[in-house]
Short mmCIF file of the C-alpha atoms (twelve columns), coordinates in Angstrom:
data_MODEL
# 
_entry.id   MODEL 
# 
loop_
_atom_site.group_PDB 
_atom_site.id 
_atom_site.type_symbol 
_atom_site.label_atom_id 
_atom_site.label_alt_id 
_atom_site.label_comp_id 
_atom_site.label_asym_id 
_atom_site.label_seq_id 
_atom_site.Cartn_x 
_atom_site.Cartn_y 
_atom_site.Cartn_z 
_atom_site.pdbx_PDB_model_num 
ATOM 1  C CA . MET A 1  -19.365 20.885  6.508   1 
ATOM 2  C CA . LEU A 2  -16.641 23.349  6.695   1 
ATOM 3  C CA . VAL A 3  -16.236 22.875  10.428  1 
ATOM 4  C CA . ASN A 4  -15.765 19.119  9.673   1 
ATOM 5  C CA . LEU A 5  -13.174 20.027  7.168   1 
ATOM 6  C CA . LEU A 6  -11.422 22.078  9.758   1 
ATOM 7  C CA . GLY A 7  -11.677 19.390  12.438  1 
ATOM 8  C CA . LEU A 8  -10.183 16.956  9.991   1 
ATOM 9  C CA . LEU A 9  -7.253  19.084  9.677   1 
ATOM 10 C CA . LYS A 10 -6.501  19.376  13.463  1 
ATOM 11 C CA . ASN A 11 -6.188  15.549  13.347  1 
ATOM 12 C CA . PRO A 12 -2.825  14.385  13.368  1 
ATOM 13 C CA . ALA A 13 -3.751  10.972  11.920  1 
ATOM 14 C CA . PHE A 14 -5.613  12.692  8.929   1 
ATOM 15 C CA . VAL A 15 -2.797  14.972  8.115   1 
ATOM 16 C CA . THR A 16 -0.070  12.078  8.550   1 
ATOM 17 C CA . GLY A 17 -2.175  9.823   6.244   1 
ATOM 18 C CA . ALA A 18 -2.732  12.751  3.607   1 
ATOM 19 C CA . PHE A 19 1.004   13.440  3.599   1 
ATOM 20 C CA . LEU A 20 2.018   9.725   3.034   1 
ATOM 21 C CA . TYR A 21 -0.538  9.435   0.339   1 
ATOM 22 C CA . PHE A 22 0.990   12.581  -1.716  1 
ATOM 23 C CA . LEU A 23 4.455   11.255  -0.928  1 
ATOM 24 C CA . ALA A 24 3.048   7.812   -2.244  1 
ATOM 25 C CA . SER A 25 1.384   9.537   -5.567  1 
ATOM 26 C CA . LEU A 26 5.026   11.167  -6.073  1 
ATOM 27 C CA . VAL A 27 6.780   7.845   -6.245  1 
ATOM 28 C CA . TRP A 28 4.029   6.126   -8.234  1 
ATOM 29 C CA . PHE A 29 4.378   9.005   -10.877 1 
ATOM 30 C CA . ARG A 30 8.328   8.487   -10.886 1 
ATOM 31 C CA . VAL A 31 7.835   4.643   -11.187 1 
ATOM 32 C CA . LEU A 32 5.683   5.456   -14.133 1 
ATOM 33 C CA . SER A 33 7.795   7.421   -15.944 1 
ATOM 34 C CA . VAL A 34 10.742  5.472   -15.880 1 
ATOM 35 C CA . GLY A 35 9.073   1.691   -16.198 1 
ATOM 36 C CA . GLU A 36 6.344   -0.241  -17.991 1 
ATOM 37 C CA . VAL A 37 2.819   -0.259  -16.177 1 
ATOM 38 C CA . SER A 38 2.311   -3.915  -17.228 1 
ATOM 39 C CA . THR A 39 5.224   -4.685  -14.796 1 
ATOM 40 C CA . ASN A 40 5.268   -1.913  -12.013 1 
ATOM 41 C CA . TYR A 41 1.340   -2.169  -11.480 1 
ATOM 42 C CA . PRO A 42 1.428   -5.890  -10.390 1 
ATOM 43 C CA . VAL A 43 4.158   -5.093  -8.263  1 
ATOM 44 C CA . LEU A 44 2.655   -2.187  -6.628  1 
ATOM 45 C CA . VAL A 45 -0.542  -4.318  -5.869  1 
ATOM 46 C CA . GLY A 46 1.411   -7.183  -4.469  1 
ATOM 47 C CA . ILE A 47 3.373   -5.310  -2.236  1 
ATOM 48 C CA . THR A 48 0.159   -3.209  -0.871  1 
ATOM 49 C CA . PHE A 49 -1.410  -6.533  0.021   1 
ATOM 50 C CA . GLY A 50 1.982   -7.466  1.832   1 
ATOM 51 C CA . LEU A 51 2.117   -3.899  3.631   1 
ATOM 52 C CA . VAL A 52 -1.743  -3.683  4.362   1 
ATOM 53 C CA . THR A 53 -1.626  -7.067  6.128   1 
ATOM 54 C CA . LEU A 54 1.425   -6.378  8.006   1 
ATOM 55 C CA . GLY A 55 -0.255  -2.809  8.982   1 
ATOM 56 C CA . ALA A 56 -3.324  -4.581  10.178  1 
ATOM 57 C CA . ILE A 57 -1.186  -6.992  12.408  1 
ATOM 58 C CA . VAL A 58 0.789   -4.340  13.789  1 
ATOM 59 C CA . PHE A 59 -1.433  -1.618  14.323  1 
ATOM 60 C CA . PHE A 60 -4.967  -3.250  14.822  1 
ATOM 61 C CA . LYS A 61 -3.598  -6.618  16.199  1 
ATOM 62 C CA . GLU A 62 -5.515  -8.798  13.623  1 
ATOM 63 C CA . SER A 63 -4.870  -12.312 13.589  1 
ATOM 64 C CA . ILE A 64 -3.128  -14.104 10.671  1 
ATOM 65 C CA . ASN A 65 -3.536  -17.796 9.867   1 
ATOM 66 C CA . PHE A 66 -1.773  -20.040 7.277   1 
ATOM 67 C CA . ALA A 67 -4.292  -19.727 4.523   1 
ATOM 68 C CA . LYS A 68 -3.818  -15.742 4.785   1 
ATOM 69 C CA . LEU A 69 -0.270  -16.312 4.990   1 
ATOM 70 C CA . ALA A 70 -0.086  -18.618 1.970   1 
ATOM 71 C CA . GLY A 71 -2.203  -16.278 -0.068  1 
ATOM 72 C CA . ILE A 72 0.198   -13.359 0.439   1 
ATOM 73 C CA . GLY A 73 3.160   -15.684 -0.209  1 
ATOM 74 C CA . ILE A 74 1.544   -16.706 -3.607  1 
ATOM 75 C CA . ILE A 75 0.855   -13.318 -4.308  1 
ATOM 76 C CA . LEU A 76 4.248   -12.111 -3.817  1 
ATOM 77 C CA . ALA A 77 5.849   -15.175 -5.693  1 
ATOM 78 C CA . GLY A 78 3.768   -13.672 -8.481  1 
ATOM 79 C CA . VAL A 79 5.118   -10.163 -8.000  1 
ATOM 80 C CA . ILE A 80 8.689   -11.823 -8.135  1 
ATOM 81 C CA . LEU A 81 7.710   -13.602 -11.226 1 
ATOM 82 C CA . ILE A 82 6.426   -10.403 -12.972 1 
ATOM 83 C CA . SER A 83 9.317   -8.233  -12.024 1 
ATOM 84 C CA . ARG A 84 11.886  -10.789 -13.295 1 
ATOM 85 C CA . SER A 85 10.342  -11.086 -16.908 1 
# 
């Protein structure tokens, strides 16, 4: 088990992902300290849908169709409505 952990720590993708996750946590803690959870959480989830889809297209060459694009658009429209209220 320790060998597996050391192997992960030598993997640049794992180290980069862990570091980015740590930074995202710090940003999220800051957002929670200055804003309302009822507004900020839906914004986070909506932005995550868009960024994960974009990452899947760029890094994994996934295809996107009209239904996926429309769904993401509806989610982002909801985020905009929530953030303005």
